[in-house]
C-alpha positions in Angstrom: 90.8 255.3 64.1 89.5 255.7 60.5 91.0 258.2 57.9 88.0 260.4 58.5 88.4 260.3 62.3 91.9 261.3 61.8 90.8 264.4 59.8 88.4 265.2 62.6 91.2 265.1 65.3 93.4 267.2 63.2 90.8 269.6 62.7 90.3 269.8 66.5 94.0 270.8 66.8 93.7 273.4 64.1 96.1 271.6 62.0 95.9 271.2 58.2 93.7 268.1 57.7 93.9 268.4 53.8 97.5 266.7 54.2 95.9 263.7 55.5 96.5 261.9 52.0 100.1 262.6 52.3 100.3 261.3 55.9 98.2 258.1 54.7 100.8 257.8 51.9 103.7 257.9 54.4 102.0 255.4 56.6 101.5 252.9 53.9 105.1 253.2 52.8 106.2 252.6 56.4 104.1 249.5 56.8 105.2 248.1 53.6 109.0 248.5 54.4 108.1 247.2 57.9 107.5 243.9 56.3 111.2 243.6 55.5 112.8 245.1 58.6 111.5 246.5 61.8 110.4 250.2 61.8 107.4 250.0 64.0 105.6 247.5 66.3 102.3 248.9 65.4 101.1 247.3 62.1 97.4 247.7 62.0 96.3 250.9 60.2 93.5 252.1 62.5 95.9 251.9 65.4 98.6 253.6 63.5 96.7 256.5 62.5 96.1 257.3 66.3 99.4 256.1 68.0 101.7 257.1 65.3 100.3 259.9 63.2 98.0 261.8 65.5 100.3 261.4 68.5 103.2 262.8 66.4 101.3 265.8 65.5 100.7 267.3 69.0 103.9 269.6 69.0 102.2 271.8 66.5 99.4 272.4 69.1 102.0 274.4 71.1 104.2 276.0 68.3 104.2 277.3 64.8 107.4 275.8 63.2 107.1 278.0 60.0 110.6 279.1 59.0 112.0 277.5 62.1 114.8 274.9 62.3 113.5 271.7 64.1 115.5 268.5 64.9 113.8 265.1 65.7 116.3 263.0 67.8 115.9 259.3 67.5 113.3 259.7 64.7 113.0 255.9 64.0 110.8 255.5 61.1 110.2 259.2 60.9 107.7 259.8 63.7 107.2 262.5 64.7 109.6 264.2 62.3 107.9 263.3 58.9 104.4 263.9 60.3 105.5 267.4 61.4 107.3 268.1 58.2 104.2 267.3 56.3 101.9 269.4 58.5 104.2 272.4 58.7 106.6 274.6 56.8 109.5 274.3 59.2 113.0 273.1 58.3 113.4 269.5 59.7 116.4 267.5 60.6 115.6 263.9 61.3 118.3 262.1 63.2 118.9 258.5 64.1 121.8 256.0 64.4 120.2 253.2 62.6 121.2 253.4 58.9 118.3 251.3 57.6 115.7 253.7 59.1 117.4 256.8 57.8 117.8 255.4 54.4 114.2 254.7 54.3 113.2 258.3 55.3 115.7 259.9 53.0 114.7 257.9 50.0 111.0 258.6 50.7 111.7 262.2 51.3 113.6 262.7 48.1 111.1 260.8 45.9 108.2 262.5 47.3 109.6 266.2 47.3 110.0 266.7 51.1 112.4 269.5 50.4 112.2 270.7 54.1 113.5 267.4 55.3 117.3 266.6 55.9 118.3 263.2 57.4 121.3 262.5 59.5 122.8 259.1 60.5 124.6 259.9 63.9 124.2 259.7 67.5 123.0 262.9 69.2 125.9 263.5 71.5 128.2 263.3 68.6 126.0 265.5 66.3 125.7 268.2 69.1 129.5 268.7 69.1 129.3 270.3 65.7 125.8 271.9 65.6 125.6 273.6 69.0 122.8 276.2 69.5 121.7 275.6 65.9 118.0 274.8 66.2 114.8 276.7 67.3 113.1 273.4 68.5 113.7 269.8 69.1 111.3 266.9 69.4 111.8 263.4 70.8 109.2 260.5 70.9 109.6 257.1 72.4 113.6 257.4 72.7 115.2 257.7 76.2 114.3 258.7 79.6 113.9 262.5 80.1 117.1 263.2 82.1 119.2 261.6 79.1 117.3 263.4 76.6 117.8 266.8 78.1 121.6 266.6 78.1 121.6 265.2 74.6 119.2 267.9 73.2 119.5 271.2 75.1 123.1 271.8 73.7 121.4 271.8 70.2 119.1 274.5 70.9 119.5 278.2 70.5 118.9 280.2 73.8 115.1 280.6 73.9 114.5 277.5 71.9 112.3 274.6 73.2 112.5 270.9 73.5 109.1 269.1 73.2 109.3 265.8 74.9 106.4 263.5 73.8 106.0 261.2 76.7 103.7 258.5 78.0 102.2 257.9 81.5 105.7 257.9 83.2 106.4 261.5 81.8 106.0 263.3 85.2 108.1 260.4 86.9 110.8 261.1 84.6 110.6 265.0 84.9 111.0 264.5 88.8 114.4 262.9 88.0 115.2 265.8 85.8 115.7 268.7 88.2 119.5 268.6 88.5 120.1 268.2 84.8 117.7 271.0 84.0 119.8 273.4 86.2 123.1 272.1 84.9 122.0 272.6 81.4 120.4 276.1 81.8 116.9 275.1 81.0 113.5 275.1 82.6 110.0 273.6 82.2 107.7 275.8 80.2 104.6 273.6 79.8 103.2 270.3 80.8 100.3 269.1 78.9 98.4 265.9 80.0 95.9 264.2 77.9 94.3 261.0 76.5 94.5 259.9 72.9 90.8 259.9 71.8 90.3 256.3 70.9 92.7 254.1 72.7 92.5 256.4 75.9 96.2 255.9 76.3 97.8 258.8 78.5 100.1 261.1 77.1 102.3 264.0 78.9 104.1 266.4 76.5 106.7 268.5 78.4 108.0 271.6 76.9 111.4 272.6 78.1 112.9 276.1 77.3 116.6 276.8 77.0 117.2 279.9 79.0 121.0 280.3 78.9 124.1 279.1 77.0 125.0 275.4 77.7 128.4 274.6 79.4 130.7 273.3 76.6 131.3 270.1 78.7 127.7 269.1 77.7 126.7 266.6 76.3 129.1 264.2 77.8 129.9 260.7 76.4 126.7 258.7 76.5 128.1 256.1 78.9 128.7 259.0 81.3 125.3 260.4 80.9 123.5 257.0 81.7 125.5 256.8 84.9 
């Protein structure tokens, strides 16, 4: 996908394609640092535009994040969090347990004036203990299976808040395993969006989960209990 093709795809989603230069700048910074330590397995620019940037932008197809608090769990190199922070006016918290990744994002955000971005080095289950029901939205892309993510993320959301899970072809399979945890956490499926990326034709399934009532204080449990 060329830069111009990325502009066209963002326009199709009614997103601010004038920010493509900023997205390109972050992409190049990511790929540069990736030469020193692993941030992403995708190293070719044309693939990166589609599989990392465009793919990360899809939550803005469903919601306006303006003046909303959004957390990106397991942000990795900042995808989708930094893409969403570039394209919208939300207040973003990017969380990951790997210090090198968060240091990269934090330094870039500071140097390039991303005043709407806060970074946190922590595990989600620990962070949730002090930040329950603080966020309007949560996103997670290429992290854990959905039943695990639901328990980690739903406690962080306000009642009425939504979790957008950016999933690949196994998204529905993971959702089928999530019925019990959805009930236990007081959440329900709001939207399922299945589509193909325009160039690679890779299948994507984005699942929007809404929090409908307060979460029992026993959640999230320690991670080793969750995965059991």
